[in-house]
C-alpha positions in Angstrom: 0.0 -0.1 0.0 2.9 2.4 0.7 4.4 2.0 -2.8 0.9 2.7 -4.2 0.6 5.7 -2.2 3.9 7.2 -3.4 3.3 6.3 -7.1 -0.1 8.1 -7.0 1.4 11.1 -5.0 3.9 11.6 -7.8 1.4 10.8 -10.6 -0.6 13.8 -9.5 2.4 16.1 -9.3 3.6 14.9 -12.8 0.1 15.3 -14.1 0.1 18.9 -12.8 3.5 19.8 -14.3 2.7 18.3 -17.8 -0.9 19.9 -17.9 0.6 23.3 -16.9 3.4 22.8 -19.6 1.0 21.7 -22.4 -1.6 24.5 -21.7 1.0 27.2 -21.7 2.6 25.9 -24.9 -0.9 25.7 -26.6 -1.5 29.1 -25.1 1.3 30.6 -26.9 0.6 28.6 -29.9 -3.1 29.3 -30.3 -3.9 32.2 -27.9 -4.5 32.2 -24.1 -8.2 33.3 -24.6 -8.8 29.8 -25.6 -6.6 27.8 -23.4 -6.7 29.8 -20.2 -9.5 27.7 -18.6 -7.4 24.5 -18.9 -5.1 25.8 -16.1 -7.9 24.6 -14.0 -6.9 21.1 -14.5 -3.3 21.8 -13.6 -4.7 23.5 -10.4 -6.8 20.5 -9.5 -4.0 18.1 -10.2 -1.8 20.1 -7.8 -4.5 20.2 -5.4 -4.8 16.5 -5.4 -1.1 16.2 -4.9 -1.3 18.2 -1.7 -4.5 16.4 -0.4 -3.0 13.0 -0.9 0.3 14.1 0.9 -1.6 15.3 3.8 -3.7 12.1 3.8 -0.6 10.0 3.8 0.8 12.0 6.8 -2.6 11.7 8.6 -2.6 7.8 7.9 0.9 7.5 9.2 0.0 9.2 12.5 -3.1 7.1 12.8 -1.0 3.9 12.3 1.5 5.1 15.0 -1.5 5.8 17.4 -3.0 2.4 16.9 0.4 0.7 17.5 1.0 2.8 20.8 -2.5 2.0 21.8 -1.9 -1.9 21.4 1.3 -1.6 23.6 
């Protein structure tokens, strides 16, 4: 499960970076008036990265709490 969480964490970061790059490139190529709304997808991907990172830390603290409670 830990490997899956790390893969998905970096997937969202990579998706955000790639989306930002493609939208910026297309914005210069075809005009930002048409492509500016797609920055929303980059922002959502970045938000998912931070939410997942927060949830992983929260899960680790909960696992430590349960282990301490069993002792």
